Structures are given as C-alpha cells and as structure tokens.
C-alpha positions in Angstrom: -28.7 -281.6 -89.7 -30.6 -283.7 -92.2 -33.3 -284.5 -89.7 -33.8 -280.8 -89.0 -34.0 -280.1 -92.8 -36.6 -282.7 -93.2 -38.6 -281.3 -90.3 -38.4 -277.8 -91.7 -39.7 -279.1 -95.1 -42.6 -281.0 -93.4 -43.5 -277.9 -91.4 -43.6 -275.8 -94.5 -45.8 -278.4 -96.2 -48.1 -278.6 -93.2 -48.4 -274.8 -93.1 -49.3 -274.7 -96.8 -51.9 -277.5 -96.4 -53.5 -275.6 -93.4 -53.9 -272.4 -95.4 -54.2 -273.4 -99.1 -58.0 -273.3 -99.0 -57.8 -269.6 -98.0 -56.2 -268.9 -101.4 -59.5 -269.9 -102.9 -61.2 -267.4 -100.7 -59.5 -264.6 -102.5 -61.3 -265.3 -105.8 -64.8 -265.9 -104.4 -65.8 -262.2 -104.0 -65.1 -261.7 -107.7 -66.9 -264.8 -108.8 -70.1 -265.0 -106.6 -72.8 -262.5 -105.9 -74.1 -261.5 -102.4 -77.5 -263.0 -101.6 -80.4 -260.5 -101.9 -82.0 -259.3 -98.6 -85.4 -260.2 -97.4 -88.0 -257.6 -96.3 -86.7 -255.6 -93.3 -88.3 -254.7 -90.0 -87.0 -252.0 -87.6 -85.8 -254.1 -84.7 -85.0 -252.9 -81.2 -81.3 -252.8 -80.4 -79.3 -252.2 -77.2 -75.9 -250.7 -78.0 -73.3 -252.0 -75.6 -70.0 -250.1 -75.0 -67.5 -251.2 -72.4 -65.1 -248.3 -71.8 -62.1 -247.8 -69.6 -60.6 -244.3 -69.4 -62.0 -243.4 -72.8 -63.1 -239.8 -72.2 -61.2 -238.5 -75.1 -62.6 -240.8 -77.8 -66.1 -241.9 -76.6 -67.8 -238.6 -77.5 -67.0 -239.2 -81.2 -68.5 -242.7 -81.2 -71.7 -241.4 -79.5 -71.9 -238.6 -82.1 -71.9 -241.2 -84.9 -74.6 -243.1 -83.1 -76.7 -239.9 -82.8 -76.2 -239.3 -86.5 -77.4 -242.8 -87.6 -80.2 -242.9 -90.3 -81.9 -245.6 -88.2 -85.0 -244.6 -86.1 -83.6 -243.2 -82.8 -86.5 -244.7 -80.8 -85.5 -248.2 -81.9 -82.1 -248.3 -80.2 -80.7 -247.3 -76.8 -77.0 -246.7 -76.1 -75.6 -248.2 -72.9 -72.1 -247.6 -71.6 -70.3 -249.3 -68.7 -67.5 -247.2 -67.4 -65.2 -250.0 -66.2 -62.7 -249.2 -63.5 -62.3 -245.7 -64.8 -60.2 -243.1 -63.2 -61.1 -240.3 -65.6 -64.3 -238.6 -66.8 -65.5 -241.4 -69.1 -68.9 -241.7 -67.3 -69.5 -238.0 -67.5 -68.6 -237.8 -71.2 -70.9 -240.7 -72.0 -73.8 -239.2 -70.1 -73.2 -235.9 -71.9 -73.3 -237.8 -75.2 -76.8 -239.2 -74.4 -75.9 -242.7 -73.2 -77.3 -244.6 -70.3 -74.3 -245.1 -68.1 -73.4 -247.6 -65.4 -70.1 -247.6 -63.4 -68.3 -250.7 -62.4 -65.3 -251.1 -60.0 -63.9 -254.6 -59.8 -60.1 -255.2 -59.8 -60.4 -258.9 -59.6 -62.6 -259.7 -62.6 -60.8 -257.6 -65.1 -61.4 -257.5 -68.8 -64.0 -256.6 -71.5 -65.8 -259.9 -71.1 -66.6 -259.3 -67.4 -67.6 -255.7 -68.2 -70.1 -256.8 -70.9 -71.6 -259.4 -68.6 -72.1 -256.9 -65.9 -73.6 -254.4 -68.3 -76.1 -257.1 -69.6 -77.1 -257.9 -66.0 -77.8 -254.2 -65.3 -79.9 -253.9 -68.5 -81.9 -257.0 -67.8 -82.6 -255.9 -64.2 -83.8 -252.4 -65.1 -85.4 -253.0 -68.6 -86.3 -256.7 -68.6 -84.9 -259.5 -70.7 -87.4 -258.8 -73.6 -86.8 -255.1 -74.0 -84.5 -255.5 -77.0 -84.4 -257.9 -80.0 -80.6 -257.9 -80.2 -77.5 -256.3 -78.8 -74.7 -254.5 -80.8 -71.2 -254.3 -79.2 -68.7 -251.5 -79.9 -65.4 -250.3 -78.4 -65.3 -246.7 -77.2 -62.8 -245.7 -79.9 -65.0 -246.8 -82.8 -66.7 -244.6 -85.4 -69.7 -245.7 -87.4 -70.8 -244.9 -90.9 -74.2 -243.1 -90.9 -76.0 -246.2 -92.3 -74.3 -248.7 -90.0 -77.3 -249.7 -87.9 -79.6 -249.8 -91.0 -77.2 -252.1 -92.8 -76.9 -254.4 -89.8 -80.7 -254.4 -89.4 -81.2 -255.6 -93.0 -78.9 -258.6 -92.4 -80.6 -259.2 -89.0 -84.0 -259.2 -90.8 -82.7 -261.9 -93.1 -82.8 -264.2 -90.0 -79.2 -264.3 -88.9 -78.7 -264.3 -85.1 -75.1 -263.2 -85.0 -73.6 -260.7 -87.5 -70.2 -259.1 -87.8 -69.4 -256.0 -89.8 -66.7 -254.5 -92.0 -63.7 -253.4 -89.8 -62.0 -250.3 -91.3 -59.5 -248.0 -89.6 -59.7 -244.4 -88.6 -55.9 -244.0 -88.3 -54.6 -246.1 -91.1 -52.1 -243.4 -92.1 -50.6 -242.7 -88.6 -47.6 -245.0 -89.1 -46.5 -248.5 -90.3 -47.9 -250.2 -87.2 -51.5 -248.8 -87.4 -51.4 -249.5 -91.2 -50.3 -253.1 -90.6 -53.2 -253.7 -88.3 -55.7 -252.0 -90.6 -54.6 -253.8 -93.7 -54.8 -257.2 -91.9 -58.3 -256.4 -90.6 -59.4 -255.4 -94.1 -58.1 -258.6 -95.4 -60.1 -260.5 -92.8 -63.3 -258.7 -93.8 -62.7 -258.9 -97.5 -61.1 -262.2 -98.0 -62.2 -264.3 -95.0 -65.6 -263.2 -93.8 -67.0 -262.2 -97.2 -66.1 -265.5 -98.9 -67.5 -267.4 -95.9 -70.8 -265.5 -96.2 -70.9 -266.2 -99.9 -70.4 -269.9 -99.2 -73.0 -270.0 -96.5 -70.5 -271.1 -93.8 -69.8 -269.2 -90.5 -67.9 -266.0 -90.3 -65.9 -264.9 -87.3 -66.5 -262.1 -84.8 -63.4 -259.8 -84.4 -63.6 -257.8 -81.2 -66.1 -255.1 -82.0 -68.9 -254.1 -84.3 -71.0 -257.1 -84.0 -74.7 -257.9 -83.3 -76.1 -260.7 -81.2 -79.8 -261.8 -81.0 -81.4 -261.8 -77.6 -82.1 -265.6 -77.9 -78.3 -266.3 -78.3 -77.4 -264.5 -75.0 -80.3 -266.2 -73.3 -78.9 -269.6 -74.3 -75.5 -268.6 -72.9 -77.0 -266.9 -69.8 -75.3 -263.6 -70.6 -71.8 -262.9 -71.8 -69.8 -265.8 -70.3 -66.6 -265.4 -72.4 -63.7 -264.4 -70.3 -60.6 -265.7 -72.0 -57.9 -263.3 -73.3 -59.5 -263.5 -76.8 -63.1 -263.4 -75.7 -64.3 -262.6 -79.3 -62.7 -265.8 -80.6 -64.1 -267.8 -77.7 -67.5 -266.4 -78.4 -67.2 -267.2 -82.1 -66.2 -270.8 -81.6 -68.8 -271.4 -78.9 -71.5 -270.1 -81.2 -70.3 -272.3 -84.1 -70.3 -275.4 -81.8 -73.9 -274.4 -80.8 -74.9 -274.6 -84.5 -75.0 -270.8 -85.1 -74.0 -269.4 -88.5 -72.3 -266.0 -87.9 -73.2 -263.7 -90.8 -71.2 -260.8 -92.3 -72.5 -257.4 -93.3 -70.1 -255.8 -95.8 -72.3 -252.6 -96.0 -71.9 -251.9 -92.2 -68.8 -249.9 -92.0 -67.0 -249.5 -88.7 -63.8 -247.5 -88.1 -61.5 -248.7 -85.4 -58.4 -247.1 -83.8 -55.2 -249.1 -84.1 -52.1 -248.9 -81.9 -49.2 -246.7 -83.1 -46.5 -247.7 -80.5 -44.7 -251.0 -81.0 -44.6 -251.8 -77.2 -48.3 -251.3 -77.0 -48.8 -253.4 -80.1 -46.6 -256.2 -78.8 -48.6 -256.4 -75.6 -51.9 -256.4 -77.4 -50.9 -259.1 -79.9 -49.3 -261.1 -77.1 -52.7 -261.2 -75.4 -54.3 -262.3 -78.7 -51.8 -265.0 -79.3 -52.1 -266.3 -75.7 -55.9 -266.1 -76.1 -55.8 -268.3 -79.2 -53.9 -270.9 -77.3 -56.4 -270.7 -74.4 -59.4 -271.0 -76.7 -57.9 -273.9 -78.6 -57.1 -275.6 -75.3 -60.7 -275.2 -74.1 -62.5 -276.1 -77.3 -60.0 -278.3 -79.3 -61.7 -281.6 -78.7 -65.1 -280.4 -79.6 -63.8 -278.5 -82.6 -61.9 -281.5 -84.0 -65.0 -283.7 -83.5 -67.1 -281.1 -85.2 -65.0 -281.2 -88.4 -66.5 -284.7 -89.1 -70.1 -283.7 -88.2 -72.7 -281.9 -90.4 -71.5 -278.4 -91.2 -68.0 -279.4 -90.2 -66.3 -277.0 -92.6 -66.9 -274.1 -90.1 -65.1 -276.1 -87.4 -62.2 -276.8 -89.7 -62.0 -273.2 -90.7 -61.9 -272.0 -87.1 -59.3 -274.6 -86.2 -57.0 -273.3 -89.0 -57.5 -269.7 -87.9 -56.6 -270.2 -84.3 -54.0 -272.9 -83.6 -51.7 -273.2 -86.7 -50.7 -269.5 -87.0 -49.4 -269.5 -83.4 -48.0 -273.1 -83.0 -46.6 -273.6 -86.6 -45.2 -270.1 -86.6 -43.4 -270.7 -83.3 -42.2 -274.1 -84.4 -40.9 -272.6 -87.6 -38.8 -270.0 -85.7 -37.4 -272.6 -83.3 -36.5 -275.1 -86.0 -34.8 -272.4 -88.0 -32.7 -271.5 -85.0 -31.9 -275.1 -84.4 -31.0 -275.7 -88.0 -28.6 -272.7 -88.0 -27.0 -273.8 -84.8 -26.5 -277.4 -86.1 -25.0 -276.0 -89.3 -22.5 -273.9 -87.4 -21.5 -276.9 -85.3 -20.8 -278.8 -88.5 -18.5 -276.1 -89.6 -20.7 -274.7 -92.4 -19.8 -271.1 -93.3 -22.0 -268.5 -91.5 -22.4 -266.8 -94.9 -24.2 -269.8 -96.2 -26.5 -269.9 -93.2 -27.2 -266.2 -93.6 -28.0 -266.8 -97.3 -30.6 -269.5 -96.4 -32.1 -267.2 -93.8 -32.3 -264.4 -96.4 -34.0 -266.7 -98.9 -36.6 -267.7 -96.2 -37.2 -264.1 -95.3 -37.6 -263.1 -98.9 -40.1 -265.8 -99.6 -42.2 -264.8 -96.6 -41.9 -261.1 -97.3 -43.0 -261.4 -101.0 -45.9 -263.7 -100.1 -47.2 -261.3 -97.5 -46.6 -258.4 -99.9 -48.7 -260.1 -102.5 -51.5 -260.6 -100.0 -51.3 -257.0 -98.9 -51.3 -255.8 -102.5 -54.4 -257.7 -103.4 -56.2 -256.4 -100.4 -55.0 -252.8 -101.0 -56.2 -252.9 -104.6 -59.5 -254.5 -103.8 -60.3 -252.0 -101.0 -58.5 -249.0 -102.3 -61.5 -246.6 -102.1 -62.2 -247.7 -98.5 -58.7 -246.9 -97.1 -58.9 -243.5 -95.4 -55.4 -242.1 -96.1 -53.4 -240.6 -99.0 -52.3 -242.5 -102.1 -48.6 -242.2 -101.0 -49.3 -243.9 -97.7 -51.5 -246.6 -99.2 -48.5 -247.6 -101.4 -45.7 -246.9 -98.9 -47.3 -248.9 -96.0 -47.9 -251.8 -98.3 -44.2 -252.5 -98.2 -44.0 -252.3 -94.4 -47.0 -254.6 -94.1 -44.9 -257.9 -94.4 -42.5 -256.6 -91.7 -45.4 -255.9 -89.4 -46.8 -259.4 -89.9 -43.4 -261.0 -89.4 -43.2 -259.5 -85.9 -45.9 -262.0 -85.0 -43.3 -264.7 -85.1 -41.4 -263.8 -81.9 -44.7 -262.9 -80.3 -46.0 -266.5 -81.1 -42.9 -268.0 -79.5 -43.1 -265.8 -76.4 -46.8 -266.4 -76.0 -46.3 -270.2 -75.6 -44.0 -269.8 -72.6 -45.1 -266.5 -71.0 -48.0 -265.7 -68.6 -50.1 -263.0 -70.1 -52.7 -260.8 -68.4 -55.4 -258.5 -69.9 -54.3 -254.8 -70.1 -56.2 -251.9 -71.5 -55.1 -250.2 -74.7 -54.8 -246.4 -74.6 -56.8 -244.7 -77.4 -55.7 -241.2 -78.4 -57.1 -240.7 -81.9 -59.9 -238.3 -80.9 -61.3 -237.4 -84.3 -64.7 -237.3 -86.0 -65.7 -239.0 -89.2 -65.2 -235.7 -91.1 -61.8 -235.1 -89.6 -60.8 -238.6 -90.5 -61.8 -238.2 -94.1 -59.7 -235.1 -94.4 -56.6 -237.3 -94.4 -57.4 -238.6 -98.0 -56.0 -237.1 -101.2 
C-alpha cells in the first residue's frame, strides 16, 4: 500500500514536471507582441482536399474558397474522392474543383489519399506549378481572408504554417464543445506562444500550408500512421523546419457529437501518438540536446506523457484502491480519496477551460448560455481521455472515416450567436 502511494505521488510529480512549462505559455500572448509581417507576394497555391462520402458538407467548403479575397487565378482547388460510395465527386466538380477519384481498400486513410492526390497533380501540372499546398478537410469552412492571411505568413519565409482552428458546431452538445474548446486552447495557448518564442508549432489535422520544397524533400506525403499530422509535425521538426502559426487565418471545423464516434476518433489519435513516439522517440530524445532542442522537448511532452502517464495514473489508482480494500480500509475512505482526486482534476481543467473561454470569447460561435454551460462539461469531456488512453495501449486500432453532417454555411453558422 505504501509503495503504491509513493508511486502515485511520483507519477503526479512527473506529470507536473512534464507540463509545468505550458503554464508559462498561458501568459505569453498577453506579454509579447506578434512579429510584423514582411512585404507580401501573391504565391500560387494548390488546395488539397481528401474527401470520403462528404457530398453533404463539401459544397460549403468550396463556397468559402470561391468567396476568398485572394486572387482566384493564384490558387486551384483539388479534391480526391477517396473510396466514395456517394456523390462526393459530382458535388466537388459542381463546386469548381478539379476532382480525382481513388479506389483502394488496402491503403486506407487520409495520408494515402493525399499522397495519391499529389502524384496526380505532379503528373498533370508538373512539380513546379505551385509554390505551396494547403490541406483542408471536406467539412471545413474558411473565413473570407483565410488565404490572404496565410499568404502573408508564407511571404515571411516560413515553409510550413498552421492556422487557427475554430468550430462550426460548438453549440451542438457537450462533446462538440469539448473538442472545440480544446482546439482553441491549442491555437491560443500552445501554437501562439510557440510562434512568439520562435520555436516550432504543431500541425493539427487540417488548415495548414506546406511549401513545395518541403514535399520535394519528403518525396510526397509519406505519413501514414494513425496520427499522420503529428507524424508530419515531428518529421518536419527533426528535419530542421520551424512550423509557423497564423492566428489571423480562421478555419471552422466540424466536431463529432456522438460519444461512440468520438471514442473511436480519439482512440485512433491516442494509438497514433504511441505509434509516432515509437517511430521517432530516439531521434526526438537526441534532438532535445541538440541546437533548437526545445521544439523536440515540446513535441515529446505533447505526444507521449498524456497517453502513458494518464494510463499509468488510472491503473495505479485502481491498484491502490484494491490494495486498500484488501487491507480492510473502509470503502468510504477510498471513495473519499477518489472524489478528492476527481475534484482536483476537474477544477484544474475547469480553470484551463475558463481562461481559454475568456480569452477567445468573441471567436466562439454560439450563445452566451452555451459558452458558459459547456465550460462546466469541458473537464468531464477531457477526463474521458483517461479510459481511452488505457485502452489504446492494449488494443489494435484501425483508421475509420468520421461522418460529417453539419451542412451549413458561414452565414448559417453565425446565426447561432446571441
């Protein structure tokens, strides 16, 4: 019993040491100013969209691309309809995109689809047709100045840029709100401070830009693990790239609303983090002690500890409770300790959510009542990661598509505000 108590204490201390530096991140956006932009040039962009059975939502993304204030002749929209059984290809063509269709049930996943799309573009247009590529998911919506904002940051000389990830269905329920608030926190209090410090940011799935030279160096999109965005991020950092963040480039993403769907998606992410760390751990750990090693340290802390330490915490808590029962300690005392641990975690996450909500209040597209109400369910949503973390360690996970049903325009989305 005493040994388990000591292990629990050491685990808590280790968790704090791994994430204490991120507390400092919270203050940096209020203390430091963004760097001024250099003169801009209208670069040529290929817009890449991998879509699987997205006929309901992809027209709205294509509409926001047509409505960009960026010169239309300076970008081309490409869609790869990946193993589709609906009218995604037809809907994309009707929206003005250049469409390719892919049918491959062996090499399944977004990474394979993007690599196939790049191959098609290079074959038909040549490798020098575009200066950079922007990647979106079919359910996304873009603010009218998204491409212009990204182009300003690209003109500053950065070769990989990620954007601000907002949500188009924040107010649907506690699950979509939990996702959305966490992604806003990543944008506001992870990527923004990293940009201010001049270290590397992290790509999060969608809404990012990659220079042609970067993909030439990797011979296309060769990132096929379950969390291909994290794999790409770490590979880029190990290659010496500094991933930039463009706060002005606003993207609206659809979040799951069903718990079963959310469980499967986050299980894939958790397993993907383990895969990525298993593949890159040695190089990442060595990189910590090299020049620019803070970015490697940062990525280590954001991939492995949340999964492994979270899972260990749950297992140790169960073991401690079992040992206490075997020693004849009253169950009520054990429940009291569990309640205290739950309360500490809940209020810590509530504080994190409250700071994010206050800082990004005007950017949250829902009513005041839902902004406040879903703040109190945010810690519960985040705590569901704990059983996911435990399960991911032991279970085989495969890529599965996420169904998107929030078919709405930017104007319709903004009607949900007060």
